[in-house]
N, C-alpha and C positions, 0 to 999 in steps of 0.2 A: 569487549563482546567478541565472541567468535563468529564472525560474519558468515563463514562457510556453513557452520552448523545452523545459524539463524535462517539463512535463505534455503538451505537444503530441505527444510521441513515442507517446502512448497513443491518438491518433486512429485509429479503425478497428479497435481491439482489441475482442475479444469476451470477455464475462465467461463463464468456463467452470467456476468454482467459488467457494465462499465458506466461510470458517470463522473461528473466533476463535483468535488466537495468544495463549498465556499470557504475561502480563507477568512477566519474570524477577524482579521485585521484589515480586510478590504483590498488585499494585494491579489496575487495570482491565485486562481482556483487550482485545486490539486487533482490531477487525473487519478481515478480510483478504480481498480479492477476488483470485482467480487469473484473469489475463487472457491471452488468446492472440492474437498477431498474426503471421500466417504460421506458421512452425515454432517460433517463440520463445514461451515462457511466462514471465510475470513475476508476482510478487505485488505488489498495491497495498495497502499497509498504512496504515490510518487511525489516527493516534496523536496524543497531546497530552502536555504536561507535567502533572504531578500538581497543580501550583498552579492550573491553569486560567487562567493569566494571558496565554495566547497564543492565537492563532487556530487553532493546530493545524497538522499537516503530513501530507500523504499521501506515503509513501515507496514508490518502485518498487524491488523487489528480485528477483533471479533466483530461480527456484523450484528445489527439489531433486528435482522429478519428471522 
C-alpha cells in the first residue's frame, strides 16, 4: 500500500466529530474522528495490535451517517 497516497486523500478534510468505537474483543476502545470533505464523510480510526509491537495504523472508513 502506498501510505502517502492513502493518507493524502484526507488533505483539506474537516474534523466534524469524535467518539470511541468499542473493540469487539473487549480490549482498548479505538479513538475515531469523523471527517468531512465536500459532501463525503469518513471515519478515521486510530488502532493498533494488542501486543503493541507495531507502529499502529489509522484506517479510513465510510460512515453510517
